[in-house]
N, C-alpha and C positions, 0 to 999 in steps of 0.2 A: 504495501499499500505507500503509495507516496507522503511525501511531506503534506499535512497543513501550513497554508501558503496565511500569512499575516496581511487585510486586509487594510493597501498602505492609511489610502481614508484615511481608515477612523485610526490607525496608531499614526496621526498626524492631529488628531481632534483630539481623544482622549490618553490619557498618562493612565496612574497606579497611584495609591500612598502609598505609604508602604502597612497601613492597616489589609491594603486589600480596596477599599472606593473606591470608586471613577472620577478623577477628578475632571474639564471641563472649561473652555473658555465659554463667559457668555454670551449672549452676540448681539444686536440694536449699536456698538461701541464705534462700528467706521466709518457712517455719516450722517448725517442732514443730526446734525450736533445741538445748533442752537435753540431749536425749541425741547430740546432735555433738563431735565434741569440740574443744579450741580448734583445733586442728592443718587442720580439713579442714574449719573456718565460715574461717578462716587461706584458707589455701589457694582457697576457696572463690568469695575477693573479685576474685583476678585476675584477668582476662580472658583466656579460651580460644582458641588458634588451630588453626583451622578445618584437618584431615589433608587431604593434596596433591589426591587423588582424588576427593574430595567440590567445590571446591572449581568447575572451570566449571562443574559444574551448579546453582552460585551465582552462576557472575557471566553464565553466559548464557541459562537463562531462567528467575530472579528475579527479580537486579538488573541486567538487560539495560546498564540507562543508569549504573551503576558505575564 
């Protein structure tokens, strides 16, 4: 059986923390920033943690070697 390949698009979007949670960059911080409040932009800078229901999908299907 051949090796399982990592989905490279997912590898660029997600990473794992030391405890096994899945970390990602939040959206909506690329353009049209003038209408967004400073508080909203500040909160978007921090990485998000993926909900625990979605973690097995990311680990098994998208990042099998992660």
